[in-house]
Phi, psi and omega in degrees: 000118182290152179239145179296322179240093190289349185218049180232118187229160171253129180254340175197157181204118182223164177208165170272157170296147180276130183248135180294146173269127181233151179300324182277359182110117181285171183301325182253014184297335181277353181263118179294154186298327178297328179282326176304311179288324179299324178296328176289323175299316177298320179294319177299320179297320180290341178267016171100001177284122175275122178304332179295341181273353187271126179275332183193166175231130178235122185241129175270132179221134178284307187252094187268070180214160177060230182293346176257007177274186182065213180246083182298327181299314179292320179299318180295321179296318178292321178299321182282356179078023179286159184303148181301335185284348182277114180278196178183154179206169185237140171239148181222115176225049182054224185293344179273007187300316182296318177292324177300317179300316181292317180296319179297316178297317180298318180297321182290319180287326178293326180279351179087011179276350175202157178257321182223126176227133170271122182231149179175219181191168180207149173204123170253092182286345173290322186261333180229085185297151175303137180072008177289349174277357177048061182294145181301326182300333181259342186248339181267110185300318181296317179294318179300320179293319183293326184261347181080022182295132170220166175299147187294338175295320175295319176301319181296314178296318179300314182295317179298315181294322181297325184256014173070028177268122190269168175300321179296320177300315183295315180297317181296322179295320180297319177300316179299320180300316178295318180297316181291320179294322179296323183271356185295137179288158176287165183214143177280003172279349179264119185263122179299144177269129182241153173218115180060036179086353180259134176283118177275324184201132179232007178206155179302144175257164170109326184294136183244118179293337183266010179302133181212157188295324181295317180294318181290324180293336181277351183285144179286146174288154189258331196238004185299323183255018178299132180297344180295345179298334177295322177291322177302317182296325178285324183284319183230078182305133180087358179294142180292146176234101177287091189300331179281350181081157183236311183271146180235184176298335179280334182254015172252151180291139177287144173290142185207159171253143179180178178202156178216152180211132181232144176263113183252132181204171174263187182291332175300332182294340179303316178290319181296317185274339176084012177204158182284162177289160179262339182201161178242138175270110188252352178197140176220160176199141166238130182212182180203156176233177181294119175293141015255029178286155179249039184264001185298330178304321179293319178295316180295320180297314180299318181293315179296319178296319179297319179293335177269002183057041178235168173236170179301331180293342180276352186277133175263329181220140174231127172249102180252115186303133180277065176280070194080152188296335183299327190297305179292328178298313181294317180299317179301317181289316185294323182263357181065041184278156171286117182304331180293338182270351185263118180052058184295340178253023182080185184201205190296335177297329182263316190242002169100161184231089178280052172035261185300334181279344192293323179304311177294322178303315183290326175295317177301314181296321180296316179295320177300316182293319177298319180295317181296321188262350185076016180287169184248315188243143178222148175244135173238130181214147185218137169264164174216169176301166179068017177081014183279155174205151180219153179210149175225137175246131183242150170238118179289138182253330179202000000 
C-alpha cells in the first residue's frame, strides 16, 4: 500500500492537560507560553529524547503576538536548557497551526532534510487572548467584506443550518462530549504542569459529569442576531439564517491553555533515538472551502485519506476538533463514520480548545485511543476560520 509520506514517523507524543480560561485567572494563567512548551521539551528529554539528536523545533501558534510573538520555539528551547545548536521556528495557520507544524516536520524528514524534529503547538489564551493581534481580516471592513469574514460562531450556525443540523442535535452532542470526557481514562502521555516543584494541574479541566440535555437546551443561543449575517447574505445569496440561533456556550469550544509536542523522524532516527517509532504518518492535507462555511474538515479528510490509499471504512479512531458542535456531527455524516469512533474521549466542548496546541493534542488522543483499542488507523482533522481545514492520517505501529 503506497504512502504519501513514505518515511515520516512519530517516536513520541505528549501534551499538557488543558486548563480552562477564567476571568479571575485560569489554573495555568501564571505560566508564560514559552514555559508551557518548554516543560514539554524537558519532559521529552526525561522520556529518553536527547536534545543533541534534534535537528529543529516547529511550534504552531494561532495568535503570534505579545508573549507568543517572536520565536517562541527558540525561546522555549533555551528556557529548557537545550543545546545552542538546536534552532526553532513558528508556524501560524489559525486553529490548524498545530497540525501544520506536524505536517511541515513530516515533510522535511520524509524528504531527508532532517532526521528528527520536535513539532507541536502552544496557546496561552489566558495571557494572549484570541484576536489580540487585531488582524486586518477582522478589523478592516473592506477586507472583511471582500473575503466574507465573519465570527466563527456565525460560520458554525450557517453550516449547521445549511446541512439540516438542529439545535437538538447540537445540544445532544455536547452532552455526549462531557460524558465521554468525564469517563476518559488517564494517560501517561499527559504531562503534569509544575511551578516551583508544585503540580499545578495533572488532568484536563472543564468536563462536567452533571451535563444534561435539559440544562443545555435552556441556554440562550449566541449568534442568531449577529450583524455579520448581513455579510453572509451578500457573500452567499440564499444561505439560510437561523434567526433564533443554534449554538450556545455549551456547544461552543471552551477557551483553554495548553501545549503539545511530538517527536517526528524518519527511519534513520530509529538508531539515533534508540527505539522504534510508535506510528507512521501516512496522509496529510491542508485545504479550504468558500468562507464562511466550516466544511473544510471533510474535504481535508477525504484528501488525506486518498493520499494514504485508505477510505473512511479503514479508520478505527477519528479525532475531529469540536470547533462548535456542528463540526464533528457534519464530518460523521459526510464520511459515513461510526459515531462511537469519533472523539471517544470527548473534545473541546468539554475540555477546551487551546488553538495552536490542539493539533498535537488530538494526535496524542488518537494514539492513546488506538493503543487502548488495538486499532490501526486514525484520522485527525480541524477546521479554522476563513474556510480552512487540515487533516492527518496515522497508522499505529506498536
